[in-house]
PAZAPA-4460 file (N, C-alpha, C; in steps of 0.05 Angstrom, whole numbers, plus 32768, in hexadecimal, padded with zeros to 4 digits):
% residues 321
    n_x    n_y    n_z   ca_x   ca_y   ca_z    c_x    c_y    c_z   seq   type   mol
   88BA   89BF   8830   88A5   89CD   8821   88A6   89C4   8803     1      M     A
   8890   89BB   87F8   888F   89B3   87DC   8877   89C1   87CF     2      E     A
   887B   89C9   87B6   8866   89D4   87A6   8864   89C2   878D     3      L     A
   884C   89C1   8782   8848   89B0   876A   8838   89BF   8755     4      Q     A
   883E   89B8   873C   882F   89C0   8725   8828   89A7   8715     5      T     A
   881C   89AA   86FE   8814   8993   86EE   882C   8982   86E7     6      K     A
   8842   898E   86E0   8859   897F   86D7   8871   8980   86EA     7      R     A
   8870   8991   86FE   8888   8996   870E   8883   8992   872C     8      L     A
   8899   898B   8739   889A   898B   8756   88B0   899F   875E     9      L     A
   88A9   89B2   876F   88BC   89C6   8778   88C3   89BE   8795    10      L     A
   88DB   89B6   879A   88E3   89AD   87B4   88FF   89B7   87BB    11      R     A
   8907   89B3   87D4   8922   89BC   87DD   8937   89AB   87CE    12      A     A
   894D   89B9   87C9   8964   89AB   87BC   8970   8996   87D0    13      W     A
   897A   8981   87C5   8987   896C   87D5   89A4   8968   87CA    14      K     A
   89B6   8960   87DB   89D1   895B   87D1   89D2   8945   87BC    15      E     A
   89BE   8933   87BD   89BD   891E   87A9   89B5   8929   878D    16      S     A
   89AD   8943   878C   89A6   894F   8772   89BF   8959   8764    17      D     A
   89D7   8956   8770   89EF   8962   8765   89F5   895A   8748    18      A     A
   89F2   8941   8742   89F8   8938   8726   89E4   8945   8712    19      E     A
   89CB   8945   8719   89B7   8952   8708   89BD   896F   8705    20      A     A
   89C4   897C   871B   89CA   8999   871A   89E1   899E   8708    21      L     A
   89F7   898F   870B   8A0E   8993   86FA   8A08   898E   86DD    22      Y     A
   89F7   897A   86D8   89F0   8973   86BC   89E5   898C   86AD    23      K     A
   89D6   899C   86BA   89CA   89B4   86AD   89D9   89CE   86B2    24      Y     A
   89E4   89D0   86CA   89F1   89E9   86D2   8A0D   89EC   86C7    25      A     A
   8A19   89D7   86BB   8A33   89DA   86AF   8A31   89E7   8693    26      Q     A
   8A19   89E9   8689   8A15   89F4   866E   8A1A   8A13   866E    27      N     A
   8A2C   8A1D   865E   8A32   8A3A   865E   8A1B   8A4B   8654    28      P     A
   8A06   8A3E   8648   89EF   8A4D   863F   89DB   8A52   8655    29      N     A
   89DF   8A46   866C   89CB   8A47   8681   89D2   8A5B   8697    30      V     A
   89E9   8A58   86A4   89F0   8A68   86BB   89F8   8A85   86B5    31      G     A
   8A0B   8A89   86A3   8A14   8AA5   869E   89FE   8AB9   8697    32      P     A
   89EB   8AB1   8687   89D6   8AC3   8680   89C4   8ACB   8698    33      I     A
   89C5   8ABA   86AD   89B7   8AC0   86C5   89C9   8ACC   86DB    34      A     A
   89E3   8ACE   86D5   89F4   8ADC   86E8   8A06   8ACA   86F9    35      G     A
   8A09   8AB1   86F2   8A1B   8A9F   8701   8A2A   8A8D   86EE    36      W     A
   8A43   8A85   86F7   8A54   8A75   86E5   8A4B   8A58   86E2    37      P     A
   8A52   8A4B   86CC   8A4C   8A2F   86CA   8A59   8A1E   86E0    38      P     A
   8A4B   8A0A   86E9   8A57   89F8   86FD   8A6D   89E8   86F1    39      H     A
   8A81   89E2   8701   8A99   89D5   86F6   8A9B   89B7   86FC    40      T     A
   8A8B   89AD   870E   8A8C   8991   8714   8A74   8989   8725    41      S     A
   8A6F   8970   8728   8A59   8966   8739   8A5E   8970   8756    42      V     A
   8A77   896F   875F   8A7D   8978   877A   8A78   8996   877D    43      E     A
   8A7E   89A6   8768   8A78   89C2   8768   8A5A   89C7   876B    44      N     A
   8A4A   89B7   875D   8A2D   89B9   875F   8A24   89B2   877A    45      S     A
   8A30   899D   8786   8A28   8995   87A1   8A2E   89AB   87B5    46      R     A
   8A44   89B8   87B2   8A4B   89CE   87C5   8A38   89E6   87C1    47      E     A
   8A2F   89EB   87A9   8A1C   8A00   87A4   8A01   89F9   87AF    48      I     A
   89F9   89E0   87AE   89E0   89D8   87BB   89E1   89DE   87D9    49      I     A
   89F8   89D8   87E5   89FB   89DC   8802   89FD   89F9   880A    50      K     A
   8A0B   8A09   87F9   8A11   8A24   8801   89FD   8A39   87F6    51      A     A
   89F1   8A33   87DF   89DF   8A47   87D2   89C2   8A3D   87D0    52      V     A
   89BF   8A26   87C5   89A4   8A1C   87BF   8996   8A11   87D8    53      L     A
   89A3   8A12   87EE   8996   8A0A   8807   8987   8A21   8815    54      S     A
   8988   8A39   8808   897B   8A50   8813   895D   8A4C   8815    55      A     A
   8950   8A59   8828   8933   8A56   882B   8924   8A5E   8811    56      P     A
   890F   8A4F   880C   88FD   8A54   87F5   890C   8A51   87DA    57      E     A
   8920   8A3F   87DA   892E   8A39   87C1   8927   8A1C   87B9    58      T     A
   891D   8A18   87A1   8912   89FF   8799   891F   89F3   8781    59      Y     A
   8924   89D9   8781   892B   89CA   8769   8912   89C7   8758    60      A     A
   8915   89CB   873E   88FF   89C7   872C   8901   89AA   8722    61      V     A
   88F0   8999   872B   88F2   897C   8726   88DB   8973   8713    62      V     A
   88E3   8965   86FE   88CF   895A   86EC   88C1   8943   86F9    63      L     A
   88A7   8944   86FB   8898   892D   8707   889C   8914   86F8    64      K     A
   889F   8916   86DE   88A1   88FF   86CD   88BA   88EF   86D1    65      E     A
   88D0   88FD   86D7   88EA   88EF   86DA   88F6   88F1   86F6    66      T     A
   88EC   8904   8707   88F8   8908   8721   8912   8917   8721    67      G     A
   891A   8922   870A   8934   892F   8708   8931   894D   870C    68      E     A
   8944   8958   871B   8945   8976   871E   8951   8982   8705    69      A     A
   8943   8994   86F8   894C   899F   86DE   894F   89BD   86DF    70      V     A
   894A   89C9   86F6   894C   89E6   86F8   8948   89EF   8715    71      G     A
   8947   8A09   8719   8944   8A13   8734   8932   8A2C   8733    72      S     A
   8923   8A30   8749   8912   8A48   874B   8911   8A4F   8769    73      V     A
   8910   8A69   876F   8910   8A70   878B   8905   8A8C   8790    74      G     A
   88FF   8A90   87A9   88F5   8AAA   87B3   890A   8AB7   87C4    75      I     A
   8910   8AD0   87BE   8923   8ADF   87CE   8914   8AF7   87DB    76      M     A
   891C   8AFE   87F3   890F   8B14   8801   8924   8B2B   8805    77      T     A
   891B   8B40   8812   892D   8B57   8817   8944   8B4E   882A    78      A     A
   8940   8B39   8839   8954   8B30   884C   8965   8B19   8840    79      R     A
   8960   8B11   8828   896F   8AFB   881C   898B   8B04   8816    80      S     A
   899E   8AF2   8819   89BA   8AF9   8813   89BE   8AFE   87F5    81      E     A
   89B0   8AEE   87E5   89B1   8AF1   87C8   8997   8AFC   87BD    82      I     A
   8998   8B13   87B1   8980   8B1F   87A6   8989   8B35   8792    83      K     A
   8977   8B3E   8782   897F   8B53   876E   896D   8B6C   8771    84      S     A
   8953   8B67   8775   8940   8B7E   8777   8942   8B8B   8792    85      A     A
   893B   8BA5   8793   8939   8BB4   87AC   891C   8BB1   87B5    86      Q     A
   8918   8BA4   87CC   88FD   8B9D   87D5   88F8   8BA6   87F1    87      M     A
   88DE   8BA8   87F8   88D5   8BAC   8813   88D1   8B91   8820    88      T     A
   88CB   8B91   883A   88C9   8B77   8848   88B0   8B67   883F    89      D     A
   889C   8B73   8834   8885   8B64   882B   8885   8B5E   880D    90      N     A
   889C   8B62   8801   88A0   8B5B   87E5   88B4   8B44   87E2    91      E     A
   88B6   8B38   87CB   88CA   8B24   87C6   88D2   8B24   87A9    92      C     A
   88E6   8B14   87A3   88F1   8B11   8787   88F2   8AF4   8780    93      E     A
   88ED   8AED   8767   88EE   8AD2   875D   8906   8AD0   874A    94      I     A
   8916   8ABB   874D   892C   8AB5   873B   8929   8A99   8731    95      G     A
   8934   8A93   8719   892F   8A78   870E   8943   8A72   86F7    96      Y     A
   8947   8A59   86F2   8954   8A50   86D9   894C   8A33   86D4    97      W     A
   894F   8A2A   86BC   8949   8A0E   86B5   895C   8A04   86A0    98      I     A
   8962   89EA   86A0   8975   89DF   868D   896D   89E3   8670    99      G     A
   8981   89E6   865F   897B   89ED   8643   8969   89D9   8635   100      E     A
   896B   89BE   863A   8959   89AC   862C   893C   89B1   8631   101      P     A
   8936   89C1   8646   891A   89C5   864D   8910   89E1   8647   102      Y     A
   8920   89F0   8638   8917   8A0B   862F   8900   8A08   861C   103      W     A
   88EE   8A1B   861C   88D8   8A1C   8609   88C2   8A08   860D   104      G     A
   88C1   89FB   8625   88AC   89E8   862B   8897   89F2   863F   105      Q     A
   889A   8A0B   8647   8887   8A17   865A   888B   8A0E   8676   106      G     A
   88A2   8A01   867C   88A6   89F7   8697   88AC   8A0E   86AB   107      L     A
   88BC   8A21   86A3   88C3   8A36   86B5   88AC   8A48   86BB   108      M     A
   889B   8A51   86A8   8883   8A5F   86AF   8871   8A50   86C2   109      P     A
   8870   8A36   86BE   8860   8A24   86D0   886A   8A26   86EC   110      E     A
   8885   8A25   86F0   8891   8A26   870A   888D   8A42   8716   111      A     A
   8892   8A57   8707   8890   8A73   8711   8873   8A79   8718   112      V     A
   8860   8A70   8708   8844   8A75   870F   883D   8A69   872A   113      N     A
   8847   8A51   872F   8841   8A45   8749   884F   8A54   8760   114      E     A
   8867   8A5E   875B   8875   8A6E   876F   8866   8A88   8774   115      L     A
   885B   8A94   875F   884B   8AAC   8763   8833   8AA7   8774   116      L     A
   8825   8A91   876F   880E   8A8A   877F   8816   8A86   879C   117      R     A
   882C   8A78   87A1   8836   8A74   87BC   883E   8A8E   87C9   118      Y     A
   884C   8A9F   87BB   8855   8AB9   87C6   883D   8ACA   87CE   119      A     A
   8829   8ACC   87BE   8812   8ADD   87C4   87FE   8AD0   87D7   120      F     A
   87F7   8AB7   87D3   87E2   8AAB   87E3   87EC   8AA0   87FD   121      E     A
   8804   8A94   87FE   880E   8A87   8816   8821   8A9A   8826   122      D     A
   8831   8AA9   8818   8844   8ABA   8826   8839   8AD6   882A   123      L     A
   8824   8ADD   881C   8817   8AF7   881F   8828   8B0F   8815   124      G     A
   8839   8B0A   8802   8849   8B20   87F6   8838   8B33   87E6   125      R     A
   883F   8B4C   87E6   882F   8B60   87D8   8838   8B64   87BB   126      T     A
   8852   8B60   87B7   885E   8B63   879C   8874   8B4F   8799   127      T     A
   8876   8B44   8780   888C   8B32   877A   889C   8B3E   8763   128      V     A
   88B6   8B3F   8767   88C8   8B4A   8753   88D6   8B34   8743   129      W     A
   88E0   8B3C   872C   88F0   8B29   871B   8902   8B3B   870A   130      C     A
   8917   8B2E   8700   892A   8B3E   86EF   8937   8B2C   86DB   131      G     A
   8942   8B39   86C6   8952   8B2B   86B2   8967   8B3D   86A7   132      Y     A
   897E   8B32   86A1   8993   8B41   8695   898E   8B48   8678   133      Y     A
   8998   8B5E   866F   8994   8B67   8654   899C   8B51   8640   134      D     A
   898A   8B4A   862E   8990   8B35   861A   8984   8B1A   8621   135      G     A
   897B   8B16   863A   8970   8AFC   8642   8952   8AFC   863B   136      N     A
   894D   8AF8   8621   8931   8AF9   8618   8920   8AE2   8623   137      E     A
   892C   8ACB   8627   891D   8AB4   8632   8912   8ABA   864E   138      K     A
   8923   8AC6   865E   891A   8ACD   8679   8905   8AE3   8678   139      S     A
   8908   8AF6   8666   88F4   8B0B   8663   88D9   8AFF   865B   140      K     A
   88DA   8AEB   8649   88C1   8ADF   8640   88B3   8AD0   8657   141      R     A
   88C2   8AC3   8668   88B6   8AB5   867F   88A7   8AC9   8690   142      V     A
   88B3   8AE0   8695   88A7   8AF4   86A6   888E   8B00   8699   143      Q     A
   888F   8B04   867F   8877   8B0E   8671   8860   8AFA   8673   144      E     A
   8867   8AE0   866F   8852   8ACC   8670   8845   8ACA   868B   145      K     A
   8854   8AD1   86A0   884A   8ACF   86BB   883E   8AE8   86C5   146      C     A
   883C   8AFD   86B4   882E   8B15   86BC   883E   8B2B   86C7   147      G     A
   8859   8B28   86C9   886A   8B3D   86D3   886A   8B55   86C0   148      F     A
   886B   8B6D   86CB   886B   8B85   86BB   8885   8B94   86C0   149      V     A
   8890   8B9F   86AA   88A9   8BAE   86AC   88A8   8BC4   86C0   150      Y     A
   88BD   8BC6   86D1   88BF   8BDB   86E5   88D5   8BEF   86DF   151      S     A
   88ED   8BE6   86DC   8903   8BF9   86D7   891C   8BE9   86CF   152      H     A
   8931   8BF8   86C7   894A   8BED   86BE   8961   8BF9   86CF   153      T     A
   8973   8BE8   86D7   898B   8BF1   86E5   89A4   8BEA   86D5   154      E     A
   89B4   8BFE   86CF   89CD   8BFA   86C0   89E4   8BF7   86D3   155      V     A
   89FA   8BEB   86C9   8A12   8BE6   86D9   8A0C   8BD7   86F3   156      N     A
   89FA   8BC4   86F0   89F3   8BB3   8707   8A08   8B9E   870C   157      K     A
   8A14   8B9D   8724   8A29   8B89   8729   8A1F   8B6D   8727   158      P     A
   8A2F   8B5C   871A   8A2A   8B3F   8719   8A41   8B32   8727   159      V     A
   8A40   8B2F   8742   8A57   8B27   8752   8A63   8B0C   874A   160      P     A
   8A53   8AF8   8743   8A5D   8ADE   873D   8A6D   8ADD   8723   161      L     A
   8A68   8AF1   8712   8A77   8AF2   86F8   8A8A   8B09   86F7   162      L     A
   8A8B   8B19   870D   8A9D   8B30   870E   8A9A   8B43   86F7   163      N     A
   8A81   8B4B   86F2   8A7B   8B5D   86DC   8A63   8B6E   86E3   164      E     A
   8A5C   8B81   86D2   8A44   8B90   86D6   8A32   8B8D   86BD   165      V     A
   8A18   8B8F   86C1   8A05   8B8B   86AB   89EE   8B9E   86AE   166      R     A
   89DD   8B9F   869A   89C3   8BAD   869B   89AE   8B99   86A2   167      T     A
   899E   8B9F   86B7   898A   8B8D   86C0   896E   8B9B   86BF   168      E     A
   895B   8B8D   86B4   8940   8B96   86B2   892F   8B89   86C7   169      H     A
   891F   8B99   86D5   890E   8B8F   86EB   88F1   8B90   86E4   170      F     A
   88E3   8B7B   86EC   88C6   8B7A   86E8   88B9   8B73   8703   171      T     A
   889F   8B78   8705   8892   8B72   871E   8874   8B6D   8719   172      K     A
   8867   8B60   872C   884B   8B5C   872C   8840   8B5E   8748   173      I     A
   882B   8B6D   874C   8820   8B70   8767   880B   8B5B   876C   174      S     A
   8805   8B56   8785   87F0   8B42   878B   87D6   8B4A   877D   175      Q     A
   87D0   8B63   877E   87B7   8B6C   8771   87B7   8B67   8753   176      Q     A
   87CD   8B6D   8746   87D0   8B67   8729   87CE   8B4A   8724   177      E     A
   87DB   8B3A   8734   87DA   8B1D   8731   87BE   8B12   8732   178      W     A
   87AF   8B1B   8746   8794   8B12   8749   8782   8B1C   8732   179      R     A
   8788   8B33   8728   8777   8B3E   8713   877D   8B31   86F8   180      A     A
   8796   8B29   86F3   879D   8B1F   86D9   87A0   8B01   86D7   181      T     A
   87A2   8AF4   86EE   87A5   8AD7   86EE   878A   8ACA   86EC   182      S     A
   8789   8AB2   86E4   8770   8AA3   86E1   8765   8A9C   86FD   183      L     A
   8775   8A9E   8711   876B   8A99   872C   8756   8AAD   8734   184      V     A
   8759   8AC6   872A   8746   8ADB   8732   872D   8ADB   8721   185      A     A
   872D   8ACB   870C   8716   8ACA   86FA   86FE   8ABF   8708   186      M     A
   86E6   8AC3   86FE   86CE   8AB8   8709   86D2   8A99   870B   187      K     A
   86C9   8A8F   8722   86CC   8A72   8726   86BC   8A63   8711   188      E     A
   86CA   8A4F   8705   86BC   8A3E   86F2   86B1   8A26   8701   189      V     A
   8697   8A21   86FE   868B   8A0A   870C   869A   89F1   8704   190      D     A
   86A3   89E1   8718   86B4   89CA   8712   86A6   89B5   8702   191      I     A
   868D   89B0   8708   867E   899C   86F9   867B   89A4   86DC   192      H     A
   8674   89BE   86D8   8671   89C8   86BD   868B   89C6   86AE   193      K     A
   86A1   89CD   86BC   86BB   89CB   86AF   86C1   89AF   86A6   194      K     A
   86BC   899B   86B7   86C1   897F   86B0   86B0   8977   8698   195      Q     A
   8696   897F   8699   8685   8977   8683   868D   8984   8668   196      Q     A
   8696   899E   866A   869F   89AC   8652   86B7   899E   8646   197      N     A
   86CA   8996   8657   86E3   898A   864E   86DE   896F   8641   198      M     A
   86C9   8961   864A   86C2   8947   863F   86B9   894A   8622   199      K     A
   86AE   8961   861B   86A3   8966   8601   86B8   8971   85ED   200      E     A
   86D1   8974   85F7   86E6   897F   85E7   86FE   896D   85E7   201      K     A
   870D   896E   85D2   8728   8961   85D2   873C   8976   85CC   202      S     A
   8754   8972   85D6   8769   8986   85D4   8781   897B   85C5   203      I     A
   878B   8989   85B1   87A3   8981   85A3   87B8   8997   85A7   204      I     A
   87D0   898E   85AF   87E6   89A1   85B4   87F7   89A4   859B   205      S     A
   87FD   89BC   8594   880F   89C2   857D   8826   89D2   8587   206      H     A
   883E   89CC   857E   8856   89DA   8586   8864   89E8   856E   207      Q     A
   886D   8A00   8572   887B   8A0F   855D   888D   8A23   856A   208      A     A
   88A6   8A24   8562   88B9   8A37   856D   88BA   8A38   858B   209      D     A
   88B9   8A20   8597   88BA   8A1F   85B4   88A1   8A27   85C3   210      G     A
   888B   8A2B   85B4   8872   8A33   85C0   885D   8A1D   85BE   211      Q     A
   884A   8A1D   85D0   8835   8A09   85D1   881A   8A15   85CB   212      I     A
   880B   8A0A   85B8   87F1   8A14   85B2   87DD   89FD   85B4   213      F     A
   87C7   8A02   85C2   87B3   89ED   85C7   879B   89F1   85B5   214      L     A
   8795   89DD   85A5   877E   89DE   8593   8767   89D0   859F   215      E     A
   8750   89DD   85A1   8738   89D2   85AD   8726   89C7   8597   216      V     A
   8720   89AD   8598   870F   89A0   8584   86F5   8998   8591   217      L     A
   86DF   89A0   8584   86C4   8999   858E   86B1   899E   8577   218      S     A
   869C   898D   8576   8687   8990   8562   8673   89A5   856A   219      E     A
   8674   89AD   8584   8660   89BF   858F   8668   89DC   858F   220      K     A
   8655   89ED   8591   865A   8A0A   8596   865E   8A0D   85B4   221      Q     A
   8674   8A18   85BC   8679   8A1B   85D9   867F   8A38   85E1   222      F     A
   867F   8A4A   85CE   8682   8A67   85D5   866A   8A76   85C9   223      I     A
   8658   8A7E   85DB   8641   8A8E   85D1   863E   8AA8   85E0   224      G     A
   864E   8AAB   85F5   864D   8AC4   8605   8668   8AC8   8613   225      C     A
   866A   8ADE   8621   8684   8AE5   862E   868A   8AD0   8644   226      V     A
   8676   8AC7   8653   867B   8AB4   8668   8685   8A99   865D   227      Q     A
   867C   8A92   8645   8686   8A7A   8638   86A4   8A7C   8633   228      D     A
   86AC   8A94   862A   86C9   8A99   8625   86D9   8A96   863F   229      A     A
   86CE   8AA1   8655   86DB   8A9F   866F   86DC   8A82   8678   230      L     A
   86C7   8A73   8673   86C7   8A57   867A   86DC   8A48   866B   231      D     A
   86E0   8A4E   8651   86F4   8A41   8641   8710   8A47   864C   232      L     A
   8715   8A60   8653   872E   8A68   865E   8733   8A59   8679   233      I     A
   871E   8A57   8689   8720   8A49   86A2   8726   8A2B   869F   234      G     A
   871C   8A1F   868A   8720   8A03   8685   873E   89FC   8681   235      E     A
   874D   8A10   8678   8769   8A0C   8673   877B   8A15   8689   236      F     A
   876F   8A1D   86A0   877F   8A26   86B6   8791   8A10   86C0   237      F     A
   87AA   8A16   86C5   87BD   8A03   86CE   87CD   89F5   86B8   238      G     A
   87C5   89F9   869E   87D4   89EF   8688   87E6   8A06   867D   239      Q     A
   87FB   89FE   8670   880F   8A12   8668   8811   8A11   8649   240      Y     A
   880B   8A28   863D   8809   8A2A   8620   880C   8A47   8619   241      Y     A
   8810   8A4B   85FF   8814   8A67   85F5   87FC   8A71   85E5   242      D     A
   87E9   8A61   85DF   87D2   8A6A   85D0   87BD   8A54   85CD   243      G     A
   87A4   8A5C   85C6   878E   8A49   85C2   8784   8A4B   85A6   244      I     A
   877D   8A34   859A   8772   8A34   857F   8756   8A28   8581   245      I     A
   8742   8A36   8577   8726   8A2C   8577   871C   8A2F   855A   246      I     A
   8704   8A24   8555   86F9   8A24   853A   86E0   8A34   8538   247      H     A
   86DB   8A3F   8521   86C5   8A50   851B   86AA   8A45   8524   248      E     A
   86A6   8A2B   851F   868C   8A1F   8526   8688   8A1C   8544   249      H     A
   869D   8A20   8554   869B   8A1F   8571   8690   8A39   857D   250      N     A
   868D   8A4E   856C   8686   8A68   8575   866B   8A70   856A   251      I     A
   865B   8A7F   857A   8641   8A88   8571   8644   8A99   8558   252      S     A
   8631   8A96   8545   8632   8AA7   852D   8631   8AC5   8533   253      P     A
   8625   8ACC   854A   8623   8AE8   8551   863F   8AF5   8555   254      H     A
   8652   8AE4   855B   866E   8AED   855F   8678   8AFB   8546   255      F     A
   8670   8AF1   852F   867A   8AFA   8515   8669   8B11   850A   256      F     A
   8655   8B19   8519   8646   8B31   8513   8650   8B47   8525   257      E     A
   8663   8B57   851C   8671   8B69   852D   865F   8B7E   853A   258      L     A
   8648   8B84   852E   8636   8B97   853A   862B   8B8E   8555   259      K     A
   862B   8B74   855A   8622   8B69   8574   8636   8B6F   858A   260      T     A
   864F   8B75   8583   8665   8B7A   8596   866D   8B62   85A6   261      R     A
   8662   8B4B   859F   8669   8B32   85AE   8686   8B2B   85AA   262      L     A
   8690   8B2F   8591   86AC   8B28   858B   86BF   8B39   859D   263      A     A
   86BA   8B53   859E   86CB   8B64   85AE   86CB   8B5D   85CB   264      G     A
   86B3   8B57   85D6   86B1   8B50   85F2   86BF   8B36   85F9   265      D     A
   86BC   8B22   85E7   86C9   8B08   85EC   86E7   8B0A   85E9   266      I     A
   86F0   8B17   85D4   870D   8B19   85CF   871B   8B29   85E4   267      L     A
   870C   8B3C   85F0   8718   8B4C   8606   871F   8B3B   861D   268      Q     A
   8710   8B26   8622   8716   8B13   8639   8730   8B05   8634   269      K     A
   8734   8AFB   861B   874D   8AEE   8615   8764   8B01   8618   270      F     A
   8760   8B1A   8610   8775   8B2E   8612   877B   8B34   862F   271      S     A
   8766   8B36   8640   876A   8B3C   865C   877B   8B27   866A   272      N     A
   8778   8B0E   8662   8788   8AF8   866E   87A1   8AF1   865D   273      Y     A
   87A7   8B03   864A   87BF   8B00   863A   87C1   8AE5   862C   274      R     A
   87AA   8ADB   8622   87A9   8AC2   8614   87A6   8AC7   85F6   275      L     A
   87B9   8ABD   85E7   87B7   8AC0   85CA   87A3   8AAC   85BF   276      R     A
   8794   8AB5   85AB   877E   8AA4   85A0   877F   8AA5   8582   277      L     A
   877B   8A8D   8576   8778   8A8B   8559   875E   8A7D   8553   278      A     A
   874F   8A87   8540   8735   8A7B   8538   8738   8A71   851B   279      I     A
   8732   8A58   8517   8735   8A4B   84FD   8719   8A49   84F0   280      V     A
   8717   8A52   84D7   86FD   8A51   84C9   8700   8A58   84AC   281      G     A
   86E9   8A57   849E   86E8   8A5F   8482   86DE   8A7C   8481   282      D     A
   86F0   8A8F   847F   86E9   8AAB   8481   86DF   8AB6   8466   283      W     A
   86E3   8AA7   8451   86DB   8AB1   8436   86BD   8AB2   8433   284      S     A
   86AE   8AA4   8444   8691   8AA4   8440   8683   8ABC   844C   285      K     A
   8692   8ACC   845C   8687   8AE4   8468   8689   8AFB   8455   286      Y     A
   8673   8B0A   8452   8673   8B21   8440   8676   8B3C   844E   287      T     A
   8677   8B3B   8468   8679   8B54   8477   8695   8B61   8473   288      S     A
   8695   8B7A   846A   86AF   8B88   8466   86BB   8B8E   8481   289      H     A
   86AB   8B94   8495   86B5   8B9B   84B0   86C3   8B82   84BC   290      S     A
   86B7   8B6A   84B9   86C3   8B52   84C3   86DD   8B4C   84B5   291      L     A
   86DD   8B50   849A   86F6   8B4B   848B   870C   8B5E   8495   292      A     A
   8706   8B77   849A   8719   8B8A   84A3   8723   8B83   84BF   293      A     A
   8710   8B79   84D0   8717   8B71   84EB   872A   8B5A   84EB   294      F     A
   8726   8B46   84D9   8738   8B2F   84D7   8754   8B38   84CE   295      I     A
   8755   8B49   84BA   876F   8B53   84B0   877E   8B61   84C7   296      V     A
   8770   8B73   84D5   877D   8B82   84EA   8786   8B6F   8501   297      E     A
   8775   8B5C   8508   877C   8B49   851E   8795   8B39   8517   298      S     A
   8797   8B31   84FE   87AE   8B20   84F5   87C8   8B2F   84F4   299      N     A
   87C7   8B4A   84F7   87DF   8B59   84F9   87EB   8B59   8516   300      R     A
   87DA   8B52   8529   87E2   8B52   8545   87E8   8B36   854F   301      G     A
   87EC   8B34   8569   87F4   8B1B   8576   87DF   8B0D   8586   302      R     A
   87CA   8B1C   858E   87B7   8B10   85A2   87A1   8B00   8595   303      M     A
   8797   8B08   857E   8780   8AFA   8571   8786   8AF8   8554   304      V     A
   8784   8ADF   854A   8789   8ADA   852D   8773   8AC9   8521   305      N     A
   876E   8ACD   8508   875A   8ABD   84F9   8769   8AAE   84E3   306      F     A
   8765   8A94   84E2   8773   8A83   84CF   8760   8A71   84C0   307      A     A
   8769   8A67   84AA   8759   8A54   849A   875F   8A37   849F   308      S     A
   8774   8A32   84AF   877B   8A17   84B6   878A   8A17   84D0   309      S     A
   878C   8A00   84DD   879B   89FE   84F6   87B8   8A05   84F2   310      T     A
   87C3   89FC   84DB   87DF   8A01   84D5   87E4   8A1F   84D3   311      E     A
   87D2   8A2E   84C6   87D5   8A4A   84C5   87D2   8A57   84E0   312      E     A
   87C0   8A4D   84F0   87BC   8A58   850B   87D5   8A56   851C   313      A     A
   87E2   8A3E   851B   87FB   8A3B   8529   8811   8A4E   851F   314      V     A
   8812   8A51   8505   8826   8A63   84F9   8821   8A80   8502   315      A     A
   8808   8A88   8503   8802   8AA4   850B   8808   8AA8   8528   316      L     A
   8801   8A95   8539   8806   8A98   8556   8823   8A97   855D   317      L     A
   8833   8A87   854E   884F   8A83   8555   8861   8A9A   854A   318      S     A
   8855   8AAE   853D   8866   8AC5   8534   8871   8AD4   854B   319      R     A
   8863   8AD3   8562   886C   8AE3   8579   8872   8AD1   8590   320      F     A
   8886   8AD9   85A0   888D   8ACA   85B8   888A   8ADC   85D0   321      K     A
***
């Protein structure tokens, strides 16, 4: 069984992956925070591939570009020997890790999102669980990006491989929630229209503090109504990023007349899909006090920001992770 994303191949582990596994799993920053000790040798990694990573629905996270296994992701069920969440037979749990050189590149959310799709669409699971130990903020962020919602916390949770106890936080997402919040459940974007729209735009990627922000460049206005906003969101389906930057001239002037309520309706769509947005423009030319207040209030939050330059937009968006 193999699964694919834009940048990754998820496939069964092979004994020939032992050197790559040891390369990343020997790092004390990787295993212990996830509840397992660093690997001690290539042979140790090979034995773990045979004894642990050979379990059903356990996948090596392989970079398509290099063919190297750089992490692991898997699905555990109520009958799995290794699991953490308490589940029913129609639920499952996702576990994951990735080598430190690849932290902050969006690779693990990419892998987890594909496993969510597989769990819900192919395996028919009703709920998917996930968990992270207290202090593992990177794992928490992955789960938030993938739509998991906090469920509960368990204290004095045994960590058998490290012979200790910890506090573990559990999150979950139901199939219904996944369909409602993922872009898969969004209104279908006409493929031909999507291709034509993308031809009229160019995309520049900006990185800051381990986050990726995509700037859309176009001479044309491409957001004039709520459906246009949904179309834009759909055009980026399958790409992995933390926020979108667009420009004032790409948006209908009615957007900036708050009495039309167009701004609220459009921005609500970005909020529904948990997409952070920054709009770059010259805000000094607007005389509306209500718009000025709206901009100030928006810039205090994380979902929508107004900036005078791309650099400021990246700075505003990257304040939050």
